C-alpha positions as CSV (number, residue, x, y, z in Angstrom):
1,M,-75.6,-103.8,79.5
2,K,-77.0,-103.6,75.9
3,G,-79.7,-106.3,76.7
4,G,-80.8,-104.9,80.0
5,Y,-79.4,-108.0,82.1
6,A,-76.9,-106.1,84.2
7,A,-78.3,-104.1,87.1
8,E,-77.5,-100.4,87.1
9,L,-75.1,-99.3,89.9
10,N,-74.8,-95.9,91.9
11,K,-71.4,-94.8,90.8
12,N,-71.5,-92.6,94.0
13,D,-71.1,-95.5,96.1
14,Y,-67.6,-96.4,94.6
15,K,-66.1,-92.7,94.7
16,D,-63.7,-93.9,97.5
17,Y,-63.2,-97.3,96.3
18,G,-59.9,-96.2,94.3
19,F,-60.5,-97.7,91.3
20,F,-57.9,-97.0,88.6
21,E,-58.6,-94.2,86.1
22,G,-60.5,-96.0,83.3
23,A,-60.9,-99.3,85.2
24,L,-64.7,-98.6,84.9
25,D,-65.0,-97.8,81.7
26,G,-65.4,-101.3,80.3
27,F,-68.5,-101.7,82.6
28,S,-70.4,-98.5,81.9
29,M,-72.6,-97.5,79.2
30,N,-74.2,-94.1,78.4
31,G,-72.9,-92.7,81.4
32,K,-74.2,-95.3,83.6
33,L,-72.4,-98.3,85.5
34,Y,-73.2,-101.5,85.4
35,G,-70.2,-103.6,87.2
36,L,-67.1,-103.4,89.0
37,A,-63.5,-104.3,87.7
38,R,-61.7,-106.6,89.7
39,N,-58.2,-106.9,88.0
40,T,-55.4,-105.2,86.5
41,D,-55.1,-107.7,83.8
42,L,-52.0,-107.4,81.3
43,M,-50.1,-109.6,79.5
44,V,-46.3,-110.1,80.2
45,L,-43.2,-112.2,79.1
46,Y,-42.5,-114.4,82.1
47,Y,-38.8,-115.9,81.7
48,N,-36.6,-118.2,83.5
49,E,-33.3,-116.5,84.4
50,K,-31.3,-119.4,84.9
51,I,-32.3,-120.9,81.1
52,F,-31.3,-117.6,79.8
53,K,-27.9,-117.4,81.7
54,D,-27.1,-121.0,81.2
55,H,-27.4,-120.9,77.5
56,K,-26.1,-117.1,77.2
57,V,-29.2,-116.0,75.6
58,K,-29.7,-112.2,75.9
59,I,-33.5,-111.5,77.7
60,P,-35.6,-109.9,74.9
61,T,-36.5,-106.3,74.6
62,T,-37.0,-105.9,70.9
63,Y,-38.8,-108.2,68.4
64,D,-35.6,-109.0,66.5
65,E,-34.0,-109.8,69.9
66,L,-36.9,-112.2,70.6
67,A,-36.5,-113.9,67.0
68,T,-32.6,-114.4,68.3
69,A,-33.6,-116.0,71.7
70,I,-36.1,-118.1,69.6
71,K,-33.4,-119.5,67.6
72,A,-31.0,-120.0,70.2
73,F,-33.3,-122.0,72.3
74,R,-34.5,-124.1,69.5
75,K,-31.3,-125.1,68.5
76,A,-30.7,-126.2,72.2
77,G,-33.7,-128.1,72.3
78,I,-35.6,-126.1,74.6
79,T,-39.0,-124.6,73.9
80,P,-39.1,-121.0,73.7
81,I,-42.3,-120.0,74.9
82,A,-45.0,-122.3,76.8
83,Q,-48.5,-121.6,74.6
84,N,-52.1,-123.0,75.5
85,G,-53.0,-123.1,71.7
86,R,-56.3,-124.9,72.4
87,D,-57.6,-122.2,74.2
88,C,-57.2,-119.8,71.3
89,W,-57.8,-116.5,73.2
90,V,-54.2,-116.2,74.3
91,L,-53.2,-116.3,70.4
92,N,-55.8,-113.5,69.9
93,I,-54.5,-111.6,72.2
94,L,-50.7,-112.0,71.2
95,Y,-52.1,-110.9,67.6
96,Q,-53.4,-107.9,69.2
97,D,-50.1,-107.2,71.2
98,L,-48.2,-107.4,67.7
99,V,-50.6,-105.1,66.3
100,M,-50.1,-102.3,69.2
101,K,-46.3,-103.0,68.4
102,E,-46.4,-102.5,64.8
103,S,-48.8,-99.5,65.1
104,G,-48.3,-98.0,68.5
105,D,-52.1,-97.5,68.2
106,P,-54.0,-98.9,71.1
107,I,-57.4,-98.5,68.9
108,L,-56.6,-99.6,65.4
109,I,-58.1,-103.0,65.9
110,Y,-61.3,-102.0,67.7
111,Q,-61.6,-99.7,64.6
112,A,-61.2,-102.7,62.4
113,L,-63.7,-104.2,64.3
114,D,-66.1,-101.3,63.5
115,Q,-65.1,-101.9,60.2
116,K,-63.8,-98.2,60.1
117,V,-60.5,-99.7,58.6
118,K,-60.3,-103.0,57.2
119,F,-58.1,-105.7,58.6
120,A,-56.9,-106.9,54.9
121,D,-56.6,-103.5,54.0
122,H,-54.3,-102.1,56.6
123,K,-50.5,-102.5,56.6
124,H,-50.2,-102.6,60.3
125,L,-52.7,-105.5,60.4
126,L,-51.0,-107.4,57.9
127,A,-47.4,-106.7,59.5
128,A,-48.6,-108.0,63.0
129,A,-50.2,-111.3,60.9
130,Q,-47.0,-111.8,59.4
131,D,-45.0,-111.0,62.5
132,L,-47.0,-113.9,64.2
133,Q,-46.6,-116.2,61.3
134,A,-43.0,-115.6,61.3
135,L,-42.5,-116.4,64.9
136,I,-44.7,-119.6,64.4
137,N,-42.4,-120.8,61.6
138,L,-39.4,-119.8,63.9
139,G,-40.4,-122.1,66.6
140,I,-41.6,-119.7,69.1
141,F,-44.1,-122.3,70.8
142,Q,-43.7,-126.0,71.9
143,D,-44.6,-128.8,69.4
144,S,-48.3,-129.5,69.1
145,F,-49.1,-126.1,71.1
146,V,-52.5,-126.1,69.1
147,A,-53.6,-128.9,71.4
148,A,-52.4,-127.7,74.4
149,D,-54.3,-126.4,77.3
150,Y,-53.6,-123.9,80.1
151,G,-52.4,-126.2,82.5
152,A,-50.0,-127.7,80.1
153,A,-48.6,-124.9,79.1
154,R,-48.2,-123.7,82.7
155,N,-46.7,-126.5,83.7
156,L,-44.3,-126.8,80.6
157,F,-42.5,-123.5,81.7
158,G,-42.9,-124.3,85.9
159,Q,-41.1,-127.6,85.1
160,E,-38.3,-125.6,83.5
161,Q,-38.8,-127.0,80.2
162,A,-39.6,-123.9,78.3
163,A,-37.6,-120.4,78.6
164,M,-40.6,-118.1,78.4
165,Y,-44.6,-118.1,79.3
166,Y,-46.6,-115.4,77.6
167,M,-49.3,-114.9,80.0
168,G,-51.4,-112.7,82.0
169,A,-50.3,-110.5,85.3
170,W,-52.9,-112.9,87.1
171,E,-49.9,-115.5,87.1
172,T,-48.2,-113.3,89.5
173,G,-48.5,-116.6,92.1
174,L,-45.9,-118.4,89.9
175,A,-43.2,-117.2,92.3
176,A,-44.7,-118.9,95.4
177,D,-46.3,-121.8,93.7
178,E,-44.9,-124.5,95.9
179,N,-46.1,-127.3,92.9
180,F,-42.9,-125.8,91.5
181,S,-39.3,-126.6,92.4
182,A,-37.5,-124.1,94.5
183,S,-35.3,-123.3,91.5
184,F,-38.4,-122.6,89.4
185,R,-39.4,-120.4,92.1
186,N,-35.9,-118.3,92.4
187,N,-35.7,-118.0,88.9
188,V,-38.9,-116.9,87.5
189,S,-38.9,-113.3,86.3
190,V,-40.7,-111.0,84.2
191,V,-40.6,-108.3,81.6
192,P,-42.6,-106.4,79.0
193,F,-43.5,-108.1,75.7
194,P,-40.8,-106.8,73.5
195,G,-41.4,-103.7,71.3
196,M,-40.6,-103.3,67.5
197,V,-37.6,-101.0,68.2
198,G,-36.4,-100.1,64.3
199,K,-39.3,-101.8,62.8
200,G,-42.6,-100.8,64.0
201,K,-43.8,-97.5,65.7
202,G,-45.0,-99.4,69.1
203,Q,-42.9,-99.5,72.4
204,A,-42.6,-102.6,75.2
205,T,-44.3,-99.9,77.2
206,D,-47.3,-100.0,74.8
207,L,-49.1,-102.7,76.9
208,M,-51.8,-105.3,76.2
209,G,-53.7,-104.4,79.3
210,W,-57.4,-104.0,80.6
211,F,-59.2,-104.2,83.5
212,G,-61.3,-107.3,83.8
213,G,-62.5,-110.2,86.0
214,G,-65.4,-108.0,86.9
215,Y,-68.6,-108.8,88.6
216,A,-72.3,-107.3,87.8
217,V,-75.5,-108.0,89.4
218,S,-78.5,-109.4,87.5
219,A,-81.3,-106.6,86.7
220,S,-83.7,-109.6,87.2
221,S,-82.6,-110.8,90.5
222,P,-85.4,-111.1,93.4
223,V,-82.8,-109.9,95.8
224,K,-81.1,-107.5,93.6
225,A,-80.6,-104.8,96.4
226,E,-79.0,-107.5,98.7
227,A,-77.0,-108.7,96.1
228,I,-75.4,-104.9,95.4
229,K,-74.7,-104.8,98.9
230,L,-72.6,-108.0,98.9
231,L,-70.9,-106.7,95.7
232,N,-70.2,-103.3,97.6
233,Y,-68.8,-105.3,100.5
234,I,-66.7,-107.8,98.5
235,M,-65.4,-104.9,96.5
236,A,-64.8,-102.6,99.4
237,P,-60.7,-101.7,98.7
238,E,-60.1,-103.5,102.4
239,N,-61.4,-106.3,101.5
240,W,-60.9,-107.3,97.7
241,A,-57.7,-104.9,97.0
242,K,-56.1,-105.8,100.3
243,N,-56.5,-109.4,100.0
244,A,-55.8,-109.7,96.2
245,W,-52.5,-108.0,96.5
246,Q,-51.3,-109.7,99.9
247,L,-52.2,-113.1,99.1
248,G,-50.3,-112.5,95.7
249,L,-53.3,-113.6,93.5
250,V,-53.8,-111.0,90.8
251,I,-53.0,-107.1,90.4
252,P,-56.5,-105.5,91.8
253,G,-58.3,-102.9,89.5
254,Q,-57.9,-100.5,92.6
255,K,-55.1,-98.6,94.0
256,Y,-53.1,-101.1,96.4
257,D,-50.1,-99.0,97.5
258,Q,-51.4,-98.6,100.8
259,F,-51.6,-102.6,101.2
260,M,-48.0,-103.2,100.4
261,T,-46.4,-104.8,103.1
262,G,-42.7,-105.3,102.1
263,Q,-43.2,-109.4,101.6
264,E,-44.3,-109.2,97.9
265,N,-42.9,-111.5,95.6
266,K,-40.4,-110.5,93.0
267,L,-43.0,-110.7,90.1
268,Q,-45.6,-108.4,91.9
269,I,-43.3,-105.9,91.9
270,Q,-41.8,-106.2,88.6
271,I,-45.4,-106.2,87.2
272,S,-46.3,-103.2,89.1
273,E,-43.3,-101.5,87.7
274,I,-44.3,-102.3,84.2
275,I,-47.9,-100.8,84.7
276,N,-46.1,-97.6,86.4
277,Q,-44.0,-97.3,82.9
278,S,-46.7,-97.9,80.4
279,T,-47.3,-95.2,77.7
280,S,-50.4,-97.2,76.6
281,F,-53.1,-99.8,77.4
282,S,-55.1,-101.7,74.8
283,G,-58.6,-102.3,76.6
284,T,-60.5,-105.3,76.3
285,P,-59.0,-108.1,73.9
286,W,-60.6,-107.7,70.6
287,N,-61.9,-111.4,70.6
288,D,-63.9,-110.1,73.7
289,A,-65.1,-106.5,72.3
290,A,-67.9,-107.7,70.2
291,T,-70.5,-110.3,70.2
292,P,-70.5,-113.5,71.5
293,G,-70.4,-114.9,67.9
294,F,-67.4,-112.7,66.8
295,K,-65.7,-114.3,70.0
296,V,-66.3,-118.0,68.6
297,D,-65.5,-116.9,65.2
298,S,-62.4,-114.9,65.6
299,E,-60.8,-117.8,68.3
300,T,-61.4,-120.2,65.6
301,L,-59.7,-118.1,62.9
302,I,-56.5,-117.3,65.2
303,Q,-56.4,-120.9,65.6
304,E,-56.5,-122.2,62.1
305,F,-53.9,-119.5,61.1
306,A,-51.7,-120.6,64.0
307,A,-51.8,-123.9,62.7
308,G,-50.9,-122.7,59.3
309,M,-54.2,-123.3,57.7
310,K,-54.8,-119.9,56.6
311,T,-52.3,-117.2,55.1
312,P,-51.8,-113.9,56.6
313,Q,-54.1,-112.5,53.9
314,E,-56.9,-115.2,54.0
315,F,-56.9,-115.0,58.1
316,L,-57.4,-110.8,57.6
317,R,-60.4,-111.3,55.2
318,A,-62.0,-113.6,57.4
319,C,-61.6,-111.2,60.2
320,D,-63.1,-108.8,57.8
321,Q,-65.9,-111.2,57.4
322,A,-66.5,-112.1,60.8
323,A,-66.5,-108.1,61.9
324,Q,-69.1,-107.4,59.5
325,K,-71.3,-110.1,60.4
326,A,-71.1,-109.0,64.2
327,L,-72.0,-105.3,62.8
328,N,-75.0,-106.7,61.2
């Protein structure tokens, strides 16, 4: 948008498209619209009901209960949470999720990106880094998680070798994925990432969520008008929202209640309930909310931190340096 690469769209074309409130904010600038959101993306904690039941572990609703579950599963020789640490962005999002749970403030981390507050000087930004370090030290993820990619982590969970999986709502298809056993499909369930009851200000209903996966049209396209017509056709609610929902692909960024059939899988219903009960939505993940250079820097820093190469304080000072560089 800033560079003039995306074509402006006519906002009036979408007044009847049923986009959720705020869904187009991340695709707008200076009152003009440049793209359309495809999904309602939020991070949740998928879990295996049978593994929890067999080991008599409580499904975590607070940070302390999560720590207790990690210890119990580690003692039983089971990976608590499958994680794709090689991709880095999930670790960035988890840190932001912990910032929200510590502070109860969905915009705090964006203030740090703008250097209105300092990463290294703010108690909640430090507390979240300490939380993440503590969870990693407890063994929250599989061994060598830093080297695991998306598919490896997903398969670890789907093959019932991990009790939980921290991932986005776009994985609603886990409940219907026939690459996994019937046992897994029958036992996969989902809850919000735990809140900080008795520890921080945030609740489980303060969600790490945003409207993403969007489409834009190139401003320099020789067929720009036709491309916009195609975009409008694709994103018409009877096309995208209906099919995305009924095929169990993702949670659309548009209202989909009129497309419910009663044949939805369990995860679709549970995630919809989580959204309906939310008290705040974070917005675009912090690693994607600045410059391309900052994205690379922040994802490198979080991986180094997760691997134990940096202390919380060193990690936060480096984040301040990366944010300052992005501003300049």
